[in-house]
Each structure stands twice: as structure tokens, then as C-alpha cells.
C-alpha positions as CSV (number, residue, x, y, z in Angstrom):
1,X,8.7,-12.3,-17.3
2,X,12.4,-11.1,-17.3
3,X,11.7,-8.6,-19.7
4,X,9.0,-6.8,-17.4
5,X,12.1,-7.0,-14.1
6,X,9.7,-9.5,-12.6
7,X,12.3,-11.4,-10.4
8,X,10.0,-12.3,-7.3
9,X,7.4,-15.1,-7.9
10,X,5.3,-16.3,-4.8
11,X,2.2,-18.3,-4.5
12,X,1.3,-22.2,-3.5
13,X,3.0,-25.1,-6.0
14,X,0.3,-26.4,-8.3
15,X,0.7,-29.3,-10.5
16,X,-0.9,-27.6,-13.4
17,X,2.1,-24.9,-13.5
18,X,4.4,-27.6,-11.9
19,X,7.0,-27.3,-15.2
20,X,6.7,-23.9,-15.2
21,X,8.3,-23.2,-12.0
22,X,10.7,-25.8,-11.5
23,X,11.9,-23.8,-14.6
24,X,11.6,-20.4,-12.8
25,X,13.4,-22.2,-9.7
26,X,16.4,-22.7,-11.7
27,X,17.2,-19.8,-13.3
28,X,19.0,-17.5,-11.0
29,X,17.0,-14.5,-11.8
30,X,14.1,-15.7,-10.0
31,X,13.1,-15.9,-6.6
32,X,10.3,-18.5,-5.7
33,X,8.8,-17.3,-2.1
34,X,6.2,-20.2,-1.0
35,X,3.4,-18.3,0.9
36,X,1.2,-20.4,3.2
37,X,-1.7,-19.0,1.8
38,X,-3.2,-17.6,-1.6
39,X,-4.2,-14.3,0.0
40,X,-0.8,-14.0,1.9
41,X,0.9,-14.4,-1.3
42,X,-0.8,-11.5,-3.2
43,X,-0.5,-9.3,-0.1
44,X,3.3,-10.1,0.0
45,X,3.3,-9.4,-4.1
46,X,1.8,-6.0,-3.3
47,X,3.8,-4.9,-0.5
48,X,7.3,-5.6,-2.9
49,X,5.8,-3.5,-5.3
50,X,5.3,-1.0,-3.5
51,X,8.5,-1.0,-1.6
52,X,10.6,-1.7,-4.7
53,X,8.7,0.1,-8.0
54,X,8.5,-3.6,-9.4
55,X,6.2,-6.0,-9.8
56,X,5.9,-9.7,-8.6
57,X,4.4,-12.7,-9.8
58,X,1.7,-14.7,-7.8
59,X,1.0,-18.2,-9.2
60,X,-2.4,-20.1,-8.0
61,X,-5.0,-22.6,-9.3
62,X,-8.5,-23.6,-9.1
63,X,-10.0,-22.1,-5.3
64,X,-6.5,-20.5,-4.7
65,X,-7.4,-18.2,-7.4
66,X,-10.7,-17.2,-5.1
67,X,-8.4,-16.8,-2.2
68,X,-6.0,-14.1,-4.0
69,X,-9.0,-12.0,-4.9
70,X,-9.2,-9.7,-2.5
71,X,-5.1,-8.9,-2.5
72,X,-5.9,-8.3,-6.3
73,X,-8.8,-6.0,-6.0
74,X,-6.6,-4.2,-3.4
75,X,-4.0,-4.2,-5.6
76,X,-6.5,-2.3,-8.3
77,X,-7.8,0.2,-6.2
78,X,-4.2,1.3,-5.0
79,X,-2.6,1.3,-8.3
80,X,-0.3,-1.5,-7.4
81,X,1.5,-3.5,-10.4
82,X,1.2,-7.6,-10.2
83,X,1.1,-10.3,-12.2
84,X,-1.6,-13.4,-11.2
85,X,-1.2,-16.4,-12.9
86,X,-3.8,-18.9,-12.6
87,X,-3.1,-22.5,-13.3
88,X,-6.6,-23.8,-15.3
89,X,-7.5,-27.5,-16.2
90,X,-6.5,-28.9,-19.6
91,X,-8.6,-26.8,-22.8
92,X,-10.5,-29.8,-23.8
93,X,-11.9,-29.8,-20.3
94,X,-13.2,-26.3,-20.1
95,X,-17.0,-26.9,-19.2
96,X,-17.1,-30.1,-18.5
97,X,-17.5,-30.2,-15.3
98,X,-13.8,-30.9,-14.4
99,X,-12.2,-30.1,-10.5
100,X,-11.6,-26.8,-10.1
101,X,-12.5,-25.4,-13.6
102,X,-12.7,-22.1,-13.0
103,X,-12.7,-21.3,-16.7
104,X,-15.0,-19.2,-18.9
105,X,-17.1,-22.5,-19.4
106,X,-17.0,-23.4,-15.9
107,X,-16.9,-21.8,-12.9
108,X,-16.0,-18.0,-14.7
109,X,-13.3,-16.2,-12.8
110,X,-11.9,-14.4,-15.6
111,X,-15.4,-12.3,-15.3
112,X,-13.9,-11.3,-12.0
113,X,-10.4,-11.3,-12.7
114,X,-11.1,-8.8,-15.5
115,X,-13.4,-6.9,-12.9
116,X,-10.4,-5.7,-10.9
117,X,-7.5,-6.4,-13.2
118,X,-6.0,-4.2,-16.3
119,X,-6.1,-7.1,-18.1
120,X,-7.0,-10.7,-17.9
121,X,-6.5,-13.0,-20.6
122,X,-6.9,-16.8,-21.0
123,X,-4.4,-18.9,-23.2
124,X,-6.9,-21.4,-25.3
125,X,-4.6,-22.1,-28.1
126,X,-0.4,-21.9,-28.8
127,X,-2.0,-20.1,-31.6
128,X,-2.7,-16.8,-30.2
129,X,-0.7,-17.2,-27.3
130,X,1.8,-14.7,-28.2
131,X,-0.7,-11.6,-28.7
132,X,-2.4,-12.6,-25.4
133,X,1.1,-12.7,-23.0
134,X,2.1,-9.4,-24.9
135,X,-1.2,-7.5,-24.3
136,X,-1.2,-8.6,-20.8
137,X,2.6,-7.7,-20.2
138,X,2.0,-4.2,-22.1
139,X,-1.1,-3.7,-19.5
140,X,1.2,-4.4,-16.2
141,X,3.8,-2.0,-17.8
142,X,1.4,0.9,-18.6
143,X,-0.2,4.1,-16.4
144,X,-2.2,3.5,-14.2
145,X,-0.9,0.9,-13.0
146,X,-2.3,-2.3,-11.4
147,X,-2.6,-5.8,-11.7
148,X,-2.8,-8.5,-14.7
149,X,-4.2,-12.0,-15.1
150,X,-2.9,-14.6,-17.3
151,X,-4.9,-18.4,-17.1
152,X,-2.5,-20.8,-18.3
153,X,-4.5,-24.6,-19.1
154,X,-2.1,-27.3,-17.9
155,X,-1.8,-28.9,-21.3
156,X,-0.2,-25.7,-22.7
157,X,2.4,-24.5,-20.5
158,X,4.7,-26.9,-22.0
159,X,3.9,-26.5,-25.3
160,X,6.8,-24.5,-27.4
161,X,5.8,-21.3,-29.5
162,X,5.6,-22.0,-33.1
163,X,9.1,-20.1,-34.7
164,X,7.3,-17.4,-36.3
165,X,6.5,-16.0,-32.6
166,X,9.4,-16.2,-31.1
167,X,11.4,-13.5,-30.3
168,X,8.6,-11.0,-30.8
169,X,8.2,-9.3,-27.5
170,X,9.2,-5.9,-26.8
171,X,12.5,-5.4,-25.0
172,X,12.1,-3.5,-22.0
173,X,8.7,-3.7,-21.2
174,X,9.3,-2.6,-17.8
175,X,9.7,1.0,-18.9
176,X,6.3,1.3,-21.1
177,X,4.4,4.6,-20.2
178,X,1.3,5.8,-22.3
179,X,1.0,9.2,-21.0
180,X,1.1,12.8,-22.5
181,X,3.8,14.6,-22.2
182,X,4.5,17.2,-19.4
183,X,6.3,20.3,-21.1
184,X,7.8,23.7,-20.2
185,X,4.3,25.3,-21.0
186,X,2.8,23.2,-18.4
187,X,5.4,24.1,-15.7
188,X,5.1,27.8,-16.6
189,X,1.7,27.8,-16.2
190,X,1.7,25.9,-13.0
191,X,4.4,28.3,-11.3
192,X,2.6,31.3,-12.5
193,X,-0.2,30.5,-10.3
194,X,2.0,29.9,-7.3
195,X,3.7,32.7,-7.7
196,X,0.5,35.1,-7.9
197,X,-0.8,33.0,-4.6
198,X,-0.6,34.1,-1.3
199,X,-1.7,30.8,0.5
200,X,-1.0,27.9,-2.0
201,X,-0.5,24.3,-1.0
202,X,0.6,20.8,-2.5
203,X,-0.9,17.7,-1.5
204,X,0.3,14.0,-2.8
205,X,-1.4,11.1,-3.4
206,X,-1.0,7.5,-3.5
207,X,-1.1,8.2,-7.2
208,X,2.4,8.8,-7.2
209,X,4.2,6.4,-4.4
210,X,5.6,4.4,-7.3
211,X,7.2,7.1,-8.4
212,X,9.8,7.7,-6.2
213,X,9.4,11.7,-6.2
214,X,9.7,12.5,-2.2
215,X,13.0,14.3,-2.2
216,X,12.5,16.2,-5.7
217,X,9.1,17.2,-4.8
218,X,10.6,18.7,-1.4
219,X,13.2,20.2,-2.6
220,X,10.8,22.1,-5.3
221,X,8.7,23.4,-2.0
222,X,11.7,24.5,-0.9
223,X,12.6,26.8,-3.4
224,X,8.7,28.3,-3.5
225,X,8.3,28.3,0.3
226,X,5.0,25.8,-0.5
227,X,3.9,23.9,2.6
228,X,2.8,20.3,1.8
229,X,0.4,17.6,3.1
230,X,0.1,14.1,2.0
231,X,-3.4,12.0,1.5
232,X,-3.8,9.1,4.2
233,X,-3.2,6.8,1.6
234,X,-0.1,8.6,0.2
235,X,1.5,9.2,3.9
236,X,5.1,8.0,3.9
237,X,6.1,9.7,0.5
238,X,7.5,12.9,1.9
239,X,9.2,13.2,5.2
240,X,6.3,14.6,7.7
241,X,8.8,16.4,10.5
242,X,9.7,19.0,7.5
243,X,8.7,22.5,8.6
244,X,6.6,22.8,5.7
245,X,4.6,19.5,6.1
246,X,1.2,19.9,7.2
247,X,1.1,16.1,7.8
248,X,-2.2,14.2,6.4
249,X,-5.3,15.9,4.8
250,X,-8.0,14.2,6.2
251,X,-8.8,11.5,8.0
252,X,-5.8,10.2,10.1
253,X,-4.8,13.5,10.2
254,X,-3.9,16.0,13.3
255,X,-5.9,18.8,11.6
256,X,-3.1,21.1,10.6
257,X,-3.9,20.6,6.9
258,X,-7.6,21.0,7.0
259,X,-7.0,24.2,9.0
260,X,-4.4,25.3,6.5
261,X,-6.7,24.4,3.3
262,X,-10.1,25.9,4.9
263,X,-9.5,27.8,7.2
264,X,-6.2,29.9,6.2
265,X,-7.7,30.0,3.3
266,X,-6.0,27.9,0.7
267,X,-6.0,29.8,-2.5
268,X,-4.4,27.1,-4.6
269,X,-4.3,23.7,-4.5
270,X,-2.0,22.0,-6.1
271,X,-3.2,17.8,-6.0
272,X,-1.1,15.1,-7.7
273,X,-1.8,11.8,-7.7
274,X,-4.8,12.4,-5.5
275,X,-8.6,10.7,-5.8
276,X,-10.6,12.4,-3.6
277,X,-12.4,9.9,-2.1
278,X,-13.7,9.7,1.2
279,X,-10.9,9.5,3.4
280,X,-8.7,12.8,2.2
281,X,-12.8,14.7,2.0
282,X,-13.6,13.5,4.9
283,X,-16.5,11.4,3.8
284,X,-17.4,13.9,0.7
285,X,-18.1,16.8,3.6
286,X,-20.0,19.7,2.3
287,X,-16.7,22.3,2.9
288,X,-15.5,20.5,-0.1
289,X,-17.9,21.7,-2.4
290,X,-17.5,25.3,-1.0
291,X,-13.8,25.0,-1.7
292,X,-12.1,28.2,-2.7
293,X,-9.0,27.4,-3.9
294,X,-8.0,27.1,-7.3
295,X,-7.2,23.3,-8.0
296,X,-4.5,22.5,-10.2
297,X,-4.8,18.6,-10.1
298,X,-2.1,16.0,-11.5
299,X,-3.1,12.5,-12.1
300,X,-2.0,9.6,-14.7
301,X,-5.6,8.6,-14.6
302,X,-7.6,11.1,-16.9
303,X,-10.8,10.0,-15.0
304,X,-9.9,10.8,-11.8
305,X,-9.2,14.7,-12.8
306,X,-11.9,16.8,-11.5
307,X,-14.4,13.6,-10.3
308,X,-15.2,15.3,-7.4
309,X,-13.3,18.8,-7.0
310,X,-13.8,21.8,-9.2
311,X,-10.7,21.8,-11.0
312,X,-9.6,25.0,-13.0
313,X,-6.6,23.3,-14.4
314,X,-6.1,19.3,-15.2
315,X,-3.1,17.7,-15.8
316,X,-2.8,13.8,-17.4
317,X,0.7,12.8,-16.4
318,X,2.8,10.8,-14.1
319,X,4.2,12.6,-10.7
320,X,7.5,12.2,-12.0
321,X,7.0,13.7,-15.3
322,X,5.0,16.7,-13.2
323,X,7.9,17.0,-10.8
324,X,11.0,16.8,-13.3
325,X,8.9,19.8,-15.4
326,X,8.6,21.9,-12.3
327,X,12.4,21.5,-11.4
328,X,13.7,22.2,-15.6
329,X,10.9,25.3,-15.4
330,X,12.1,29.0,-14.4
331,X,12.6,29.3,-10.5
332,X,9.4,30.0,-8.3
333,X,9.1,33.2,-6.6
334,X,10.2,32.2,-2.6
335,X,7.6,33.5,-0.4
336,X,7.0,32.7,3.3
337,X,3.6,31.5,3.1
338,X,1.0,32.4,5.9
339,X,-0.4,29.8,8.6
340,X,2.1,26.7,8.8
341,X,2.5,25.6,12.2
342,X,4.1,22.8,14.1
343,X,2.4,19.5,15.3
344,X,0.1,20.8,17.9
345,X,2.0,19.4,21.7
346,X,-1.0,16.5,21.9
347,X,0.4,14.9,18.6
348,X,4.2,14.7,20.4
349,X,5.0,12.4,23.3
350,X,3.1,13.4,26.5
351,X,1.1,10.2,26.5
352,X,-2.9,9.4,27.7
353,X,-2.5,6.6,30.5
354,X,-4.4,3.6,30.3
355,X,-6.1,1.9,33.3
356,X,-3.5,0.5,36.1
357,X,-1.2,-0.9,34.3
358,X,-3.1,-1.6,31.2
359,X,-0.6,-0.4,28.1
360,X,-2.5,2.5,25.6
361,X,-1.7,2.2,22.0
362,X,0.0,5.9,21.7
363,X,2.3,4.5,24.7
364,X,3.8,1.8,22.5
365,X,3.6,4.0,19.8
366,X,5.7,6.5,21.1
367,X,8.2,3.9,22.7
368,X,8.3,2.0,19.2
369,X,9.2,6.0,17.7
370,X,11.7,6.5,20.4
371,X,13.4,3.0,19.7
372,X,13.5,2.4,15.7
373,X,16.7,2.8,14.3
374,X,17.2,4.8,10.7
375,X,17.0,1.9,8.3
376,X,13.4,1.4,10.0
377,X,10.2,1.2,7.8
378,X,6.9,1.6,9.0
379,X,4.1,-0.9,7.8
380,X,0.3,-0.9,8.9
381,X,-2.3,-2.9,9.0
382,X,-6.3,-2.1,8.7
383,X,-8.3,-1.3,11.7
384,X,-7.8,1.0,14.6
385,X,-4.0,0.4,14.8
386,X,-3.4,2.2,11.8
387,X,-5.1,5.7,13.4
388,X,-2.7,5.1,16.3
389,X,0.3,4.5,13.9
390,X,-0.9,7.8,12.4
391,X,-1.1,9.8,15.5
392,X,2.0,8.3,17.3
393,X,4.7,7.8,15.1
394,X,5.7,10.2,12.4
395,X,7.2,9.7,9.1
396,X,10.6,11.1,9.3
397,X,12.2,9.9,6.6
398,X,10.4,9.5,2.7
399,X,9.7,5.9,1.6
400,X,9.8,4.5,4.9
401,X,5.7,4.4,5.5
402,X,3.3,1.8,4.0
403,X,-0.3,1.0,4.3
404,X,-3.8,0.7,2.5
405,X,-6.2,2.8,3.5
406,X,-8.5,2.8,0.5
407,X,-10.3,-0.9,0.3
408,X,-8.9,-2.0,3.5
409,X,-8.3,-5.5,3.7
410,X,-7.7,-6.6,7.2
411,X,-4.3,-8.8,7.5
412,X,-2.8,-7.1,4.4
413,X,0.0,-5.5,6.0
414,X,1.1,-9.1,7.7
415,X,2.1,-10.5,4.6
416,X,2.7,-6.9,3.0
417,X,5.5,-6.2,5.3
418,X,7.7,-9.7,4.2
419,X,7.4,-8.1,0.1
420,X,8.8,-4.7,1.6
421,X,11.7,-6.4,3.5
422,X,12.3,-8.5,0.5
423,X,12.2,-5.5,-1.4
424,X,14.6,-3.6,1.1
425,X,17.1,-6.3,2.8
426,X,19.0,-3.6,4.4
427,X,15.7,-1.7,6.1
428,X,14.3,-3.1,8.9
429,X,10.5,-3.8,8.6
430,X,8.1,-3.6,11.6
431,X,4.7,-3.8,10.6
432,X,2.1,-2.6,13.3
433,X,-1.4,-4.5,13.6
434,X,-4.0,-5.5,15.4
435,X,-4.8,-9.3,17.0
436,X,-7.7,-9.3,14.8
437,X,-5.8,-8.6,11.5
438,X,-3.0,-11.0,13.1
439,X,-5.0,-14.0,13.3
440,X,-5.9,-13.7,9.3
441,X,-2.6,-14.1,8.3
442,X,-0.2,-14.5,11.0
443,X,0.7,-18.1,9.4
444,X,2.9,-16.0,7.3
445,X,5.2,-15.5,9.9
446,X,6.7,-19.2,8.9
447,X,7.2,-18.0,5.0
448,X,9.4,-15.1,6.6
449,X,11.2,-18.0,9.1
450,X,11.6,-20.3,6.1
451,X,12.8,-17.4,3.9
452,X,15.1,-15.9,6.7
453,X,13.4,-12.6,6.2
454,X,13.7,-10.3,8.9
455,X,10.1,-8.3,9.8
456,X,8.9,-7.1,13.8
457,X,5.3,-7.3,14.0
458,X,4.0,-5.0,16.6
459,X,0.2,-6.4,17.9
460,X,-1.9,-4.5,19.8
461,X,-3.9,-7.5,21.0
462,X,-6.7,-6.7,23.1
463,X,-9.4,-9.6,22.3
464,X,-11.3,-7.8,20.1
465,X,-12.1,-6.5,16.5
466,X,-11.5,-2.9,17.8
467,X,-12.5,-1.1,15.0
468,X,-15.8,-2.5,15.7
469,X,-16.0,-3.3,19.1
470,X,-16.0,0.7,20.6
471,X,-16.8,2.8,22.0
472,X,-15.2,4.9,19.1
473,X,-14.6,8.4,20.2
474,X,-17.6,7.6,22.7
475,X,-20.0,7.6,19.7
476,X,-20.5,4.1,19.5
477,X,-21.6,1.2,22.1
478,X,-19.3,-1.6,22.4
479,X,-20.4,-4.4,20.2
480,X,-20.8,-8.0,21.8
481,X,-20.1,-9.8,18.7
482,X,-16.6,-8.1,18.3
483,X,-15.2,-10.2,21.0
484,X,-12.2,-12.5,20.0
485,X,-11.1,-13.6,23.4
486,X,-7.4,-13.9,24.7
487,X,-4.7,-15.2,22.6
488,X,-1.1,-16.2,22.7
489,X,0.1,-14.6,20.0
490,X,3.7,-14.6,21.4
491,X,3.2,-18.4,21.5
492,X,2.0,-18.6,18.2
493,X,5.5,-17.0,16.9
494,X,7.6,-19.2,18.6
495,X,5.6,-22.2,17.4
496,X,6.3,-21.1,14.0
497,X,9.9,-20.5,14.3
498,X,9.9,-17.3,14.9
499,X,10.5,-15.0,18.2
500,X,8.2,-14.4,20.4
501,X,7.9,-11.4,22.8
502,X,4.7,-10.9,25.4
503,X,4.3,-7.5,27.1
504,X,1.5,-7.5,29.6
505,X,2.2,-4.3,31.8
506,X,3.4,-0.7,31.3
507,X,6.6,-1.2,33.5
508,X,7.6,-4.6,30.5
509,X,7.1,-2.2,27.8
510,X,10.5,-0.5,26.8
511,X,12.5,-3.5,27.5
512,X,10.1,-5.5,25.1
513,X,9.9,-2.8,22.5
514,X,13.3,-2.8,22.7
515,X,14.2,-6.9,22.6
516,X,11.9,-7.3,19.7
517,X,13.5,-4.4,17.9
518,X,17.1,-5.7,18.7
519,X,16.1,-9.3,16.9
520,X,17.8,-10.6,14.0
521,X,15.1,-12.5,12.4
522,X,11.0,-12.9,12.3
523,X,10.1,-11.2,15.6
524,X,6.4,-11.1,17.3
525,X,6.0,-8.2,19.7
526,X,2.3,-8.8,21.6
527,X,1.3,-6.7,23.5
528,X,-1.5,-6.4,26.0
529,X,-3.6,-3.4,25.2
530,X,-6.1,-1.8,27.3
531,X,-9.6,-3.2,25.6
532,X,-11.6,-0.4,27.4
533,X,-9.8,2.8,25.9
534,X,-12.0,5.4,23.3
535,X,-11.0,4.2,19.8
536,X,-10.2,6.5,17.3
537,X,-12.4,7.1,14.3
538,X,-10.9,4.7,11.0
539,X,-13.6,6.2,8.8
540,X,-15.2,3.3,7.1
541,X,-18.0,5.0,6.1
542,X,-18.6,6.5,10.2
């Protein structure tokens, strides 16, 4: 674990891994975070990895292994590295109907982990322990990134490896990469196409988030006069307030990127770390089948290149290697491109009014945007809250926005924000969530309180699962089964040891936001939102 750069270990205690956890807790190089639910531990590790670029470890056992599966699946879809350690019954008890036997001879959870993980191994004897552990850690460090799983039987946790197996682990596993090089010939080809284009466009996706290339790619775009956008899942990699930014391409965007791509029309599309899934293509719109642009697709996963969009040049490498090659190659010819326009006034403060004193979500977003400190980092949970966040709070600095919009497990941002704050203690992390998502993992507030981690949760409380409650842009009838009723989430926060602030009317909004953002510890801002307003479309197959 130390060689892989792991320093954060989170989860729930289990007798099957007790001796390992005690050993880690006595090592100053590891921080143990006791979560309140295994799913929360998984999302916390996810947030930590996204914000730091480093893996965290999650320890679970028995039914806890099933509780963490959604977080593992989310990490797999989003190429987020994490190490899952599951405590298993003794090897001699495999398949004998022991309590909580999840081995391949018991419940068989290994098959589930193998479906979602880059590697899943079960240590069944000391003789093969080293080779299996090495395989798992190599997968953890390889690209594409993703979760890995190791099952540890309780009777082997304390066993010592034979002398001939000691000291053979490769040092610096965190630096292992399995990618083809991106040489000067590739850079010359791309820059040549760029020089010949009239209306090129660069799109950054989640596949290059962990590369941390926001500033380098913007520097290249400035040299070339190259407009850029992100996918919904790549939002936050670059600042949206830059003059060359077209915002978000696809669902959640304000339409500028789609307009530039299809109506200008764009003649060269350079896509880096983009999967071209349903969100960026607006549910695989026929417009994409008729795309006229020459497409250069860069991705560390060769199976992603050309999967949906016809590609004239596929490059299998990381975003970092690609950008480094561009910046080391010959300078591109600068050209002031056509069709780049700033955000429409509707996307700027000038907010729709809710009924009476009721609060519209965009009013909250604009108030937050007005009051946010320069060191603020936004995490968005899943549901209509994410669309309001996209529309109302622009990304002003690269690397300061995190969300998961592909697999979209509700509640992931609640604990994920704690992981982000753990990775970046100098930043103020604000999580924007709905009341439905908050009720799923809100008990993780207690985790932040116990560890003194500063996070502010701004909760849109409208008493319903808004994505299903409708009406969505006037296209759905309200669903009576989506009502969850009134819940005092500020009182819940106070009961868990955090600060809780309730805002019921528009006239209380500014003071409530200011007080919440001034809190020095965990704080929940519980905002009563008008339940009757039209909801934005958040995809999900609509």
C-alpha cells in the first residue's frame, strides 16, 4: 500500500481485518477514516482519488461488501482508482455455510467484484499471496485507472510471507503506466490538421481528469486560438470563464458548444478522454451520425476510440502525454476562430422568481456563486441539483468542480465531498445535493464531525425526489410516488454534531448562505425550495 502511494484507509471495522487495521493505525503514514456506511466509505475514497490523483483503500466485510458495490461500480465507470479490501472467513470454512461467507465457494461476491474491478483476487494460501497481491497493485496503477479488489481470509491476515517472497514487490507502483508513447510525429500530425482547419474545437472528458492538465491545455489553446469545451463528466478540468470556453457539450450545457460543433460548423474535433456516451451526444442524437468534422480521438482506453463517433485519427495515450507532446512540438499557427460567443445573458445572474417568498434553485446558485471564496471547490450530487449547479455556478478555476454524471448513484456526493476535503484541506468544499440524496448518506456528516473535516452541504429541500416528481420542463406529469415529505435536515445536522442552518424564504437566503460559508466546521444549509417549479432535464434516458 505504501509503495502504491496509499495514505488514506476508510471503511468500517471488521474482526476479520482487525490486526491489519491496528497495524495501519499505528503507522504515521496512514490515516484511518471510520465511515458510517460502507457505501459512504467507497464514495469518500472516490472523492479523495478524484481530488488528489491518488488511490485510497476501503476495508469492508460480509454484507458490507455488498454495500460498497455501487461505489465500486461508479469508480469503474469513471476510471477512479481505489483499493477494496474485504475480510473473508477462514480458508477452511469456504463453502461450509459459515456466517457471512462471501468467498467464491460461498455467496460468490468475487464474481461481482471481477465485473466492476480492473482486478479481483482472493488470497487462498500464503504460497500464492505475493503474486496475487502484486497483480492487484499493478492493475491499480495501470491505465485505464479503476478499482481493484483483494479478499483476505481472516486466518491468513497475520501470516508472514515466506522469506523468498519478501522484498520482491516493485517499488513505485504508483508510477506504473501501460500506454503507447505519444511522440513528435503525432503532435506534428495534429498541429498540421489544426493549422488547416477553419473552425476547430477541443473537448475534454473525464478520461483525462486525473491527469491534471487543465492549465497546460488552456495554454496550448491560447497559442492556437482553439475553442474548448468539456463533456458533462469532464466539467471542472478547465475554467469556463475563459474567453475561448464554450462551456459544456451535450446535456447540462447551455447550447454554445453544440451550436459551435453543428451549426458553425466545426471542421476539426479533437476529443481527449471522451467516451462519447449518452450525455455528451444527447442520447446518441442523429446529428452525431451526420457529424461533418474531422475527428481526432485521444483516449488511454483503446476500446473507447471510434466506438460511436467515426474517427479519422485515433491516439491511444493519456491526456497528459498528448498535451505534453503538443506543447513540445512546433507552435501552432494562431488564428482567431469564428463562432465563439460568451454565455447568453440567461446563464448569468438575473434569476427566475419562484412563487411568493419561495426560493428558486437558481437563486440559491447565484447567491452561492456571489459569496464563494477563491478557495472554494464545488461537489454536486445526483439529481436535478446537478443541472441547477451547471446552470448557476460557472467553473472559475480548473480542478474546482467534481460530479459524477455517468453512473449517477444518488448520495455519492455527500461522502465524496468529505474525500475531496480530506485531499485538499486548504480548500473549502461545498456539496450541493437534493434532500432525497442527502437522506441516503447524510449520516456521513458524523464522519466529517469526528475527523474535523470542513465541508458545507447546501441541500435543496423540496420534499420530493425531484427528478421523478416532475414536471420536467413541462414534459412530465407529477409523480405521486416521488414525495418524501418534510424533513428538518438542519436539525438532523445538529443532532450529528454539525452546524445546521435552515432557510425558508427568499429574504433569509443571503444571510443563510453567508453564515453557512463562514462556518469553520461541518455545516448543513437546509434550503426550502419551491416544489412546483419546472425541473431541468437531467438525462437518465429521457
